[in-house]
A tleap script that builds the chain and sets N, CA, C and O, in Angstrom:
source leaprc.protein.ff14SB
mol = sequence {
  NMET LEU VAL TYR GLY GLY MET LYS PHE SER
  LYS ASN TYR GLN ASN GLY ASP ARG ILE SER
  TRP LYS CYS ASN LYS ALA ALA CYS ILE ALA
  ARG VAL ASN THR VAL GLY ASN GLN LEU VAL
  PHE THR ARG ASN TYR HIE ASN HIE ASN ASP
  SER ILE SER SER ALA LEU LYS PHE GLU MET
  THR LYS PHE GLY ASN PRO THR ILE SER TRP
  GLY ASN TYR ARG PHE ILE LYS LYS LEU THR
  ARG ARG MET LYS THR TRP TRP GLU CYS THR
  ALA ARG LYS SER SER GLY CYS ARG CYS VAL
  ALA VAL THR VAL GLU ASN ARG LEU MET LYS
  LEU ASN GLY TRP HIE ASN CHIE
}
set mol.1.N position { 11.888 -21.743 38.776 }
set mol.1.CA position { 12.067 -21.659 39.952 }
set mol.1.C position { 12.603 -20.515 40.909 }
set mol.1.O position { 13.510 -19.766 40.546 }
set mol.2.N position { 11.960 -20.413 42.226 }
set mol.2.CA position { 12.106 -19.063 42.644 }
set mol.2.C position { 11.654 -20.189 44.538 }
set mol.2.O position { 10.633 -20.847 44.740 }
set mol.3.N position { 12.755 -19.999 45.447 }
set mol.3.CA position { 12.827 -20.234 46.532 }
set mol.3.C position { 13.009 -19.143 47.655 }
set mol.3.O position { 14.125 -18.692 47.909 }
set mol.4.N position { 11.569 -18.627 48.493 }
set mol.4.CA position { 11.441 -17.550 49.221 }
set mol.4.C position { 10.847 -18.144 50.045 }
set mol.4.O position { 9.959 -18.950 49.769 }
set mol.5.N position { 11.192 -17.884 51.122 }
set mol.5.CA position { 10.645 -18.236 52.737 }
set mol.5.C position { 10.685 -19.483 52.719 }
set mol.5.O position { 10.047 -19.972 53.651 }
set mol.6.N position { 11.213 -20.284 51.984 }
set mol.6.CA position { 11.336 -21.556 52.490 }
set mol.6.C position { 9.756 -22.108 51.519 }
set mol.6.O position { 9.245 -23.185 51.828 }
set mol.7.N position { 9.283 -21.451 50.658 }
set mol.7.CA position { 8.214 -22.077 49.641 }
set mol.7.C position { 8.900 -21.885 48.135 }
set mol.7.O position { 9.871 -21.209 47.794 }
set mol.8.N position { 8.244 -22.523 47.568 }
set mol.8.CA position { 8.685 -22.782 46.098 }
set mol.8.C position { 7.392 -22.097 45.135 }
set mol.8.O position { 6.240 -22.533 45.123 }
set mol.9.N position { 7.967 -20.769 44.243 }
set mol.9.CA position { 7.388 -19.799 43.361 }
set mol.9.C position { 7.923 -20.611 42.052 }
set mol.9.O position { 9.053 -21.060 41.862 }
set mol.10.N position { 6.403 -20.688 40.928 }
set mol.10.CA position { 6.966 -20.441 39.435 }
set mol.10.C position { 6.198 -19.411 39.078 }
set mol.10.O position { 5.155 -18.821 39.360 }
set mol.11.N position { 7.138 -19.421 38.327 }
set mol.11.CA position { 7.115 -17.998 37.147 }
set mol.11.C position { 5.570 -17.575 36.310 }
set mol.11.O position { 5.270 -18.013 35.199 }
set mol.12.N position { 5.021 -16.974 36.836 }
set mol.12.CA position { 3.994 -16.514 36.200 }
set mol.12.C position { 3.815 -15.721 34.796 }
set mol.12.O position { 3.011 -15.938 33.889 }
set mol.13.N position { 4.826 -14.729 34.911 }
set mol.13.CA position { 4.786 -13.995 33.698 }
set mol.13.C position { 5.752 -13.297 33.868 }
set mol.13.O position { 6.164 -13.006 34.991 }
set mol.14.N position { 6.427 -12.802 32.491 }
set mol.14.CA position { 7.296 -11.649 32.716 }
set mol.14.C position { 7.660 -10.835 31.617 }
set mol.14.O position { 7.771 -11.303 30.483 }
set mol.15.N position { 7.818 -9.858 31.838 }
set mol.15.CA position { 7.647 -8.220 31.034 }
set mol.15.C position { 8.946 -7.606 31.022 }
set mol.15.O position { 9.429 -7.021 31.991 }
set mol.16.N position { 9.524 -7.757 29.856 }
set mol.16.CA position { 11.356 -7.830 30.354 }
set mol.16.C position { 11.988 -8.290 31.226 }
set mol.16.O position { 11.893 -9.512 31.120 }
set mol.17.N position { 12.921 -7.893 32.491 }
set mol.17.CA position { 13.451 -7.948 33.010 }
set mol.17.C position { 12.568 -8.123 34.325 }
set mol.17.O position { 13.101 -8.606 35.324 }
set mol.18.N position { 11.040 -7.685 34.350 }
set mol.18.CA position { 10.171 -7.809 35.527 }
set mol.18.C position { 9.752 -9.098 35.498 }
set mol.18.O position { 9.355 -9.492 34.401 }
set mol.19.N position { 9.721 -10.205 36.805 }
set mol.19.CA position { 8.877 -11.425 36.645 }
set mol.19.C position { 8.112 -11.370 37.931 }
set mol.19.O position { 8.427 -11.120 39.094 }
set mol.20.N position { 6.779 -11.752 37.201 }
set mol.20.CA position { 5.842 -12.213 38.318 }
set mol.20.C position { 5.950 -13.931 38.797 }
set mol.20.O position { 5.917 -14.909 38.050 }
set mol.21.N position { 6.049 -13.904 39.869 }
set mol.21.CA position { 6.043 -15.420 40.383 }
set mol.21.C position { 4.621 -15.694 41.563 }
set mol.21.O position { 4.012 -14.938 42.320 }
set mol.22.N position { 4.508 -17.218 41.225 }
set mol.22.CA position { 3.354 -16.966 42.142 }
set mol.22.C position { 3.503 -18.794 42.766 }
set mol.22.O position { 4.077 -19.674 42.125 }
set mol.23.N position { 2.959 -18.956 43.862 }
set mol.23.CA position { 3.704 -20.272 44.415 }
set mol.23.C position { 2.299 -21.207 44.007 }
set mol.23.O position { 1.128 -20.990 43.693 }
set mol.24.N position { 3.193 -22.363 44.220 }
set mol.24.CA position { 2.645 -23.603 43.576 }
set mol.24.C position { 1.603 -24.043 43.740 }
set mol.24.O position { 0.781 -24.410 42.901 }
set mol.25.N position { 1.530 -24.041 45.204 }
set mol.25.CA position { 0.615 -24.655 45.419 }
set mol.25.C position { -0.677 -24.018 44.969 }
set mol.25.O position { -0.859 -22.804 45.067 }
set mol.26.N position { -2.077 -25.322 44.198 }
set mol.26.CA position { -3.082 -24.431 44.318 }
set mol.26.C position { -4.056 -23.779 44.155 }
set mol.26.O position { -4.884 -24.548 44.643 }
set mol.27.N position { -4.784 -22.661 43.735 }
set mol.27.CA position { -5.324 -21.546 44.778 }
set mol.27.C position { -4.800 -20.891 45.605 }
set mol.27.O position { -5.612 -20.515 46.451 }
set mol.28.N position { -3.582 -20.490 45.813 }
set mol.28.CA position { -2.759 -20.000 46.895 }
set mol.28.C position { -2.504 -18.081 46.228 }
set mol.28.O position { -2.142 -17.608 45.151 }
set mol.29.N position { -2.856 -17.598 47.324 }
set mol.29.CA position { -2.505 -16.397 46.991 }
set mol.29.C position { -1.361 -15.526 47.152 }
set mol.29.O position { -1.431 -14.301 47.043 }
set mol.30.N position { -0.252 -16.206 47.424 }
set mol.30.CA position { 1.264 -15.609 47.490 }
set mol.30.C position { 1.965 -15.494 46.083 }
set mol.30.O position { 1.935 -16.263 45.122 }
set mol.31.N position { 2.613 -14.273 46.270 }
set mol.31.CA position { 3.006 -13.714 45.102 }
set mol.31.C position { 4.248 -13.127 45.403 }
set mol.31.O position { 4.437 -12.443 46.408 }
set mol.32.N position { 5.294 -13.440 44.356 }
set mol.32.CA position { 6.707 -12.404 44.452 }
set mol.32.C position { 6.851 -11.804 43.123 }
set mol.32.O position { 6.492 -12.367 42.089 }
set mol.33.N position { 7.429 -10.556 43.190 }
set mol.33.CA position { 7.933 -10.173 41.961 }
set mol.33.C position { 9.197 -9.910 41.972 }
set mol.33.O position { 9.731 -9.837 43.079 }
set mol.34.N position { 9.879 -9.733 40.965 }
set mol.34.CA position { 11.918 -9.572 40.605 }
set mol.34.C position { 11.858 -8.963 39.407 }
set mol.34.O position { 11.086 -9.085 38.456 }
set mol.35.N position { 13.012 -8.134 39.656 }
set mol.35.CA position { 13.557 -7.344 38.526 }
set mol.35.C position { 14.944 -7.556 38.417 }
set mol.35.O position { 15.744 -7.003 39.172 }
set mol.36.N position { 15.278 -8.348 37.497 }
set mol.36.CA position { 16.860 -9.061 37.406 }
set mol.36.C position { 16.938 -9.894 38.991 }
set mol.36.O position { 16.064 -10.708 39.290 }
set mol.37.N position { 17.851 -9.639 39.736 }
set mol.37.CA position { 17.899 -10.840 40.581 }
set mol.37.C position { 17.706 -10.036 41.614 }
set mol.37.O position { 18.627 -9.984 42.430 }
set mol.38.N position { 16.500 -9.216 41.857 }
set mol.38.CA position { 16.228 -7.993 42.936 }
set mol.38.C position { 14.503 -8.048 43.116 }
set mol.38.O position { 13.642 -7.831 42.263 }
set mol.39.N position { 14.329 -8.494 44.828 }
set mol.39.CA position { 12.999 -8.849 45.111 }
set mol.39.C position { 12.486 -7.295 45.081 }
set mol.39.O position { 13.272 -6.385 45.343 }
set mol.40.N position { 11.658 -7.145 44.877 }
set mol.40.CA position { 10.825 -5.463 44.317 }
set mol.40.C position { 9.586 -5.977 44.914 }
set mol.40.O position { 8.894 -4.967 44.788 }
set mol.41.N position { 8.736 -6.943 45.541 }
set mol.41.CA position { 7.598 -6.489 45.649 }
set mol.41.C position { 7.237 -8.452 46.194 }
set mol.41.O position { 7.715 -9.352 45.504 }
set mol.42.N position { 6.556 -8.707 47.193 }
set mol.42.CA position { 6.319 -9.773 47.733 }
set mol.42.C position { 4.830 -9.365 48.656 }
set mol.42.O position { 4.535 -8.305 49.209 }
set mol.43.N position { 4.070 -10.657 48.561 }
set mol.43.CA position { 2.558 -10.900 49.104 }
set mol.43.C position { 2.628 -12.237 49.151 }
set mol.43.O position { 2.152 -13.074 48.384 }
set mol.44.N position { 3.625 -12.424 50.670 }
set mol.44.CA position { 3.892 -13.841 51.156 }
set mol.44.C position { 2.202 -14.090 51.390 }
set mol.44.O position { 2.361 -14.708 52.442 }
set mol.45.N position { 1.433 -14.086 51.300 }
set mol.45.CA position { 0.178 -14.951 52.049 }
set mol.45.C position { 0.495 -16.209 51.444 }
set mol.45.O position { 1.070 -16.380 50.369 }
set mol.46.N position { 0.054 -17.096 52.262 }
set mol.46.CA position { -0.240 -18.566 51.956 }
set mol.46.C position { -0.990 -19.217 52.356 }
set mol.46.O position { -0.743 -20.077 53.202 }
set mol.47.N position { -2.419 -18.941 51.737 }
set mol.47.CA position { -3.661 -19.600 52.271 }
set mol.47.C position { -3.680 -21.275 52.522 }
set mol.47.O position { -4.705 -21.829 52.918 }
set mol.48.N position { -2.423 -22.021 52.245 }
set mol.48.CA position { -2.440 -23.266 52.548 }
set mol.48.C position { -1.614 -23.536 53.845 }
set mol.48.O position { -1.338 -24.672 54.230 }
set mol.49.N position { -1.243 -22.388 54.484 }
set mol.49.CA position { -0.195 -22.497 55.620 }
set mol.49.C position { -1.690 -22.131 56.583 }
set mol.49.O position { -2.398 -21.128 56.497 }
set mol.50.N position { -1.825 -23.156 57.363 }
set mol.50.CA position { -2.525 -23.325 59.012 }
set mol.50.C position { -2.120 -22.245 59.393 }
set mol.50.O position { -3.046 -21.443 59.517 }
set mol.51.N position { -0.942 -21.763 59.694 }
set mol.51.CA position { -0.863 -20.882 60.846 }
set mol.51.C position { -1.359 -19.050 60.589 }
set mol.51.O position { -1.377 -18.160 61.438 }
set mol.52.N position { -1.732 -18.967 59.049 }
set mol.52.CA position { -2.153 -17.755 58.080 }
set mol.52.C position { -4.048 -17.994 58.831 }
set mol.52.O position { -4.562 -17.200 59.619 }
set mol.53.N position { -4.559 -18.962 58.421 }
set mol.53.CA position { -5.734 -18.879 59.035 }
set mol.53.C position { -6.137 -18.740 60.470 }
set mol.53.O position { -7.043 -17.989 60.834 }
set mol.54.N position { -5.358 -19.567 61.349 }
set mol.54.CA position { -5.392 -19.109 62.995 }
set mol.54.C position { -5.203 -17.881 63.104 }
set mol.54.O position { -6.000 -17.312 63.850 }
set mol.55.N position { -4.011 -16.924 62.365 }
set mol.55.CA position { -4.045 -15.680 62.800 }
set mol.55.C position { -5.501 -14.685 62.814 }
set mol.55.O position { -5.645 -13.678 63.508 }
set mol.56.N position { -6.434 -15.215 61.934 }
set mol.56.CA position { -7.367 -14.385 61.691 }
set mol.56.C position { -8.355 -14.375 63.193 }
set mol.56.O position { -8.938 -15.285 63.782 }
set mol.57.N position { -8.228 -12.981 63.453 }
set mol.57.CA position { -9.264 -13.148 64.814 }
set mol.57.C position { -10.461 -12.604 64.354 }
set mol.57.O position { -10.397 -11.455 63.915 }
set mol.58.N position { -11.756 -13.287 64.356 }
set mol.58.CA position { -12.793 -12.743 64.284 }
set mol.58.C position { -13.085 -11.731 65.480 }
set mol.58.O position { -12.685 -12.026 66.606 }
set mol.59.N position { -13.670 -10.725 65.289 }
set mol.59.CA position { -14.088 -9.905 66.818 }
set mol.59.C position { -15.543 -8.838 66.126 }
set mol.59.O position { -15.819 -8.555 64.960 }
set mol.60.N position { -16.000 -8.589 67.008 }
set mol.60.CA position { -17.196 -7.536 66.933 }
set mol.60.C position { -16.931 -6.238 67.622 }
set mol.60.O position { -16.563 -6.095 68.788 }
set mol.61.N position { -17.181 -5.281 66.701 }
set mol.61.CA position { -17.175 -3.333 66.920 }
set mol.61.C position { -17.837 -3.459 68.302 }
set mol.61.O position { -18.313 -4.505 68.742 }
set mol.62.N position { -17.816 -2.392 68.872 }
set mol.62.CA position { -18.568 -1.706 69.717 }
set mol.62.C position { -20.235 -1.411 69.131 }
set mol.62.O position { -21.093 -0.736 69.700 }
set mol.63.N position { -20.341 -2.068 67.971 }
set mol.63.CA position { -21.521 -1.225 67.678 }
set mol.63.C position { -22.244 -2.452 67.141 }
set mol.63.O position { -23.360 -2.535 66.627 }
set mol.64.N position { -21.226 -3.487 67.419 }
set mol.64.CA position { -21.981 -5.278 66.647 }
set mol.64.C position { -21.442 -5.891 65.221 }
set mol.64.O position { -21.764 -7.011 64.825 }
set mol.65.N position { -20.667 -5.089 64.582 }
set mol.65.CA position { -20.073 -5.056 63.160 }
set mol.65.C position { -19.191 -5.846 63.169 }
set mol.65.O position { -18.225 -5.587 63.887 }
set mol.66.N position { -19.194 -7.179 62.328 }
set mol.66.CA position { -18.131 -8.083 62.299 }
set mol.66.C position { -16.993 -7.821 61.703 }
set mol.66.O position { -17.042 -7.218 60.631 }
set mol.67.N position { -15.554 -8.261 62.327 }
set mol.67.CA position { -14.472 -7.371 61.278 }
set mol.67.C position { -13.451 -8.778 61.967 }
set mol.67.O position { -13.570 -9.560 62.910 }
set mol.68.N position { -12.499 -8.545 60.937 }
set mol.68.CA position { -11.746 -9.518 61.329 }
set mol.68.C position { -10.163 -8.758 61.398 }
set mol.68.O position { -9.812 -8.019 60.479 }
set mol.69.N position { -9.429 -8.979 62.370 }
set mol.69.CA position { -7.499 -8.624 62.160 }
set mol.69.C position { -6.956 -9.389 62.028 }
set mol.69.O position { -7.210 -10.468 62.562 }
set mol.70.N position { -5.947 -9.184 61.248 }
set mol.70.CA position { -5.008 -10.436 60.466 }
set mol.70.C position { -3.591 -9.243 61.120 }
set mol.70.O position { -3.598 -8.201 60.465 }
set mol.71.N position { -2.461 -9.268 62.249 }
set mol.71.CA position { -1.334 -8.723 62.400 }
set mol.71.C position { -2.119 -7.348 62.777 }
set mol.71.O position { -3.236 -7.232 63.280 }
set mol.72.N position { -1.050 -6.184 62.317 }
set mol.72.CA position { -1.354 -4.524 62.548 }
set mol.72.C position { -2.834 -4.026 61.885 }
set mol.72.O position { -3.382 -2.941 62.083 }
set mol.73.N position { -3.414 -5.367 60.869 }
set mol.73.CA position { -4.507 -4.750 60.099 }
set mol.73.C position { -5.837 -4.859 60.317 }
set mol.73.O position { -6.071 -6.041 60.062 }
set mol.74.N position { -6.747 -4.390 60.604 }
set mol.74.CA position { -7.931 -4.279 60.413 }
set mol.74.C position { -8.896 -4.632 59.226 }
set mol.74.O position { -8.315 -4.370 58.173 }
set mol.75.N position { -10.382 -5.218 58.969 }
set mol.75.CA position { -11.004 -5.179 58.368 }
set mol.75.C position { -12.838 -5.363 58.590 }
set mol.75.O position { -13.454 -5.992 59.450 }
set mol.76.N position { -13.176 -4.798 57.802 }
set mol.76.CA position { -14.683 -4.986 58.681 }
set mol.76.C position { -15.364 -5.511 57.535 }
set mol.76.O position { -14.954 -5.196 56.418 }
set mol.77.N position { -16.408 -6.317 57.675 }
set mol.77.CA position { -17.643 -6.604 56.671 }
set mol.77.C position { -18.610 -5.981 55.622 }
set mol.77.O position { -19.414 -5.050 55.677 }
set mol.78.N position { -18.186 -6.942 54.543 }
set mol.78.CA position { -18.678 -5.884 53.244 }
set mol.78.C position { -19.623 -6.113 52.990 }
set mol.78.O position { -20.499 -5.254 52.892 }
set mol.79.N position { -19.853 -7.617 52.743 }
set mol.79.CA position { -20.509 -8.263 51.544 }
set mol.79.C position { -20.487 -9.741 51.859 }
set mol.79.O position { -19.344 -10.195 51.820 }
set mol.80.N position { -21.473 -10.665 52.175 }
set mol.80.CA position { -21.268 -12.144 52.099 }
set mol.80.C position { -22.341 -12.388 51.007 }
set mol.80.O position { -23.428 -11.811 50.999 }
set mol.81.N position { -21.805 -13.595 49.783 }
set mol.81.CA position { -22.902 -14.597 49.256 }
set mol.81.C position { -22.436 -15.497 49.422 }
set mol.81.O position { -21.216 -15.631 49.333 }
set mol.82.N position { -23.325 -16.530 49.755 }
set mol.82.CA position { -22.585 -18.096 50.020 }
set mol.82.C position { -21.933 -18.487 50.915 }
set mol.82.O position { -22.437 -18.468 52.038 }
set mol.83.N position { -21.171 -18.764 50.810 }
set mol.83.CA position { -19.763 -19.353 51.407 }
set mol.83.C position { -18.899 -17.924 51.953 }
set mol.83.O position { -18.366 -17.735 53.046 }
set mol.84.N position { -18.978 -17.085 50.847 }
set mol.84.CA position { -17.996 -16.101 50.409 }
set mol.84.C position { -18.166 -14.903 51.421 }
set mol.84.O position { -19.220 -14.292 51.590 }
set mol.85.N position { -17.086 -14.680 52.010 }
set mol.85.CA position { -17.319 -13.249 51.919 }
set mol.85.C position { -16.090 -12.037 52.595 }
set mol.85.O position { -15.157 -12.268 53.364 }
set mol.86.N position { -16.526 -10.700 51.962 }
set mol.86.CA position { -15.783 -9.442 51.485 }
set mol.86.C position { -15.454 -8.774 52.400 }
set mol.86.O position { -16.346 -8.533 53.214 }
set mol.87.N position { -14.212 -8.253 52.638 }
set mol.87.CA position { -14.211 -7.678 54.160 }
set mol.87.C position { -13.059 -6.573 53.336 }
set mol.87.O position { -12.213 -6.901 52.504 }
set mol.88.N position { -13.395 -4.969 53.958 }
set mol.88.CA position { -12.112 -3.809 53.658 }
set mol.88.C position { -11.910 -3.591 54.584 }
set mol.88.O position { -12.522 -3.926 55.599 }
set mol.89.N position { -10.666 -2.748 54.429 }
set mol.89.CA position { -9.982 -2.641 55.131 }
set mol.89.C position { -10.376 -1.041 56.241 }
set mol.89.O position { -10.620 0.117 55.901 }
set mol.90.N position { -10.311 -1.488 57.179 }
set mol.90.CA position { -11.114 -0.148 58.054 }
set mol.90.C position { -10.429 1.374 57.571 }
set mol.90.O position { -10.989 2.470 57.598 }
set mol.91.N position { -9.272 1.106 57.200 }
set mol.91.CA position { -9.006 2.327 57.010 }
set mol.91.C position { -8.763 3.371 55.510 }
set mol.91.O position { -8.066 4.294 55.090 }
set mol.92.N position { -10.036 2.335 55.061 }
set mol.92.CA position { -10.321 2.507 53.681 }
set mol.92.C position { -10.934 4.327 53.498 }
set mol.92.O position { -10.401 5.181 52.790 }
set mol.93.N position { -11.973 4.474 54.232 }
set mol.93.CA position { -12.290 6.131 54.415 }
set mol.93.C position { -11.384 7.239 54.574 }
set mol.93.O position { -11.229 8.171 53.784 }
set mol.94.N position { -10.510 6.950 56.226 }
set mol.94.CA position { -9.840 7.729 56.209 }
set mol.94.C position { -7.981 7.842 55.285 }
set mol.94.O position { -7.256 8.836 55.258 }
set mol.95.N position { -7.781 6.857 54.837 }
set mol.95.CA position { -6.677 6.461 54.070 }
set mol.95.C position { -6.901 6.078 52.582 }
set mol.95.O position { -6.030 5.844 51.743 }
set mol.96.N position { -8.190 6.062 52.434 }
set mol.96.CA position { -8.211 5.627 51.049 }
set mol.96.C position { -7.509 3.738 50.529 }
set mol.96.O position { -7.305 3.325 49.387 }
set mol.97.N position { -7.380 3.267 51.373 }
set mol.97.CA position { -6.981 2.143 51.579 }
set mol.97.C position { -7.671 1.551 50.604 }
set mol.97.O position { -8.843 1.926 50.620 }
set mol.98.N position { -7.393 0.658 49.627 }
set mol.98.CA position { -8.517 -0.261 48.364 }
set mol.98.C position { -8.145 -1.892 49.088 }
set mol.98.O position { -8.755 -2.851 48.616 }
set mol.99.N position { -7.151 -2.130 50.212 }
set mol.99.CA position { -7.088 -3.475 50.525 }
set mol.99.C position { -8.687 -4.390 50.748 }
set mol.99.O position { -9.715 -3.875 51.186 }
set mol.100.N position { -8.529 -5.848 50.312 }
set mol.100.CA position { -10.105 -5.762 50.433 }
set mol.100.C position { -9.657 -7.917 50.420 }
set mol.100.O position { -9.212 -8.575 49.480 }
set mol.101.N position { -10.042 -8.409 51.896 }
set mol.101.CA position { -9.774 -9.523 52.219 }
set mol.101.C position { -11.249 -10.350 51.853 }
set mol.101.O position { -12.311 -10.010 52.373 }
set mol.102.N position { -11.127 -11.572 50.802 }
set mol.102.CA position { -11.894 -12.441 51.076 }
set mol.102.C position { -11.668 -14.022 51.932 }
set mol.102.O position { -10.683 -14.754 52.018 }
set mol.103.N position { -12.671 -14.098 52.330 }
set mol.103.CA position { -12.821 -15.789 53.189 }
set mol.103.C position { -13.831 -16.208 52.811 }
set mol.103.O position { -14.855 -15.622 52.459 }
set mol.104.N position { -13.497 -17.620 52.888 }
set mol.104.CA position { -14.699 -18.879 52.743 }
set mol.104.C position { -14.538 -20.046 54.147 }
set mol.104.O position { -13.740 -20.749 54.766 }
set mol.105.N position { -15.807 -19.653 54.070 }
set mol.105.CA position { -15.698 -20.403 55.838 }
set mol.105.C position { -14.302 -19.910 57.190 }
set mol.105.O position { -13.614 -20.567 57.970 }
set mol.106.N position { -14.404 -18.795 56.945 }
set mol.106.CA position { -13.398 -18.452 58.301 }
set mol.106.C position { -11.762 -18.695 57.430 }
set mol.106.O position { -10.839 -18.803 58.237 }
set mol.107.N position { -11.504 -18.750 56.531 }
set mol.107.CA position { -10.449 -19.032 56.062 }
set mol.107.C position { -9.795 -18.203 54.968 }
set mol.107.O position { -9.991 -18.355 53.762 }
set mol.108.N position { -9.104 -17.430 55.458 }
set mol.108.CA position { -8.935 -16.289 54.289 }
set mol.108.C position { -8.451 -17.254 53.015 }
set mol.108.O position { -7.850 -18.311 53.211 }
set mol.109.N position { -8.758 -16.803 51.808 }
set mol.109.CA position { -8.557 -17.171 50.300 }
set mol.109.C position { -7.978 -16.445 49.422 }
set mol.109.O position { -7.473 -16.846 48.373 }
set mol.110.N position { -8.037 -15.145 49.891 }
set mol.110.CA position { -7.508 -13.998 49.021 }
set mol.110.C position { -6.980 -12.476 49.165 }
set mol.110.O position { -7.838 -12.021 48.409 }
set mol.111.N position { -6.539 -11.796 49.390 }
set mol.111.CA position { -6.145 -10.144 49.576 }
set mol.111.C position { -6.502 -9.351 48.143 }
set mol.111.O position { -5.787 -9.586 47.169 }
set mol.112.N position { -7.247 -8.721 48.066 }
set mol.112.CA position { -6.904 -8.017 46.836 }
set mol.112.C position { -6.725 -6.355 46.731 }
set mol.112.O position { -7.528 -5.440 46.914 }
set mol.113.N position { -5.207 -6.375 46.328 }
set mol.113.CA position { -4.813 -4.965 46.400 }
set mol.113.C position { -3.575 -5.212 48.073 }
set mol.113.O position { -3.196 -6.163 48.756 }
set mol.114.N position { -3.320 -3.326 48.042 }
set mol.114.CA position { -2.195 -3.800 49.359 }
set mol.114.C position { -2.481 -2.512 49.942 }
set mol.114.O position { -2.530 -1.480 49.272 }
set mol.115.N position { -2.638 -2.559 50.986 }
set mol.115.CA position { -2.491 -1.443 52.143 }
set mol.115.C position { -1.288 -0.204 51.806 }
set mol.115.O position { -0.195 -0.339 51.255 }
set mol.116.N position { -1.967 1.081 52.383 }
set mol.116.CA position { -1.089 2.138 51.591 }
set mol.116.C position { -0.626 3.050 53.100 }
set mol.116.O position { -0.306 4.238 53.146 }
set mol.117.N position { -0.697 2.238 54.062 }
set mol.117.CA position { -0.724 2.878 55.199 }
set mol.117.C position { 0.415 1.895 56.526 }
set mol.117.O position { 0.535 2.324 57.674 }
savepdb mol mol.pdb
quit
């Protein structure tokens, strides 16, 4: 077990001395990677923490397209199926950012990839 940022993580898998950890809460997207005793990567976005979903800002572009803002990042609506919506980073075209957010009923459920800017 690993405790990081006040949250508990369980070992997801291990490859040599590299360990991937996932949050103990079911369906949480938070992940931490360590090599030896050194932290090398964090995706510390807990979707069971209400402060994350409340930090999402739903807005419209000047052209009327829906966007979400979260911290310094902005996503534009790409696709909606049933209650699930996929959002891609607005820097996808300009800098090739591959980060995609997934919301269900206006609640952040998943972040795929990471920002390269």
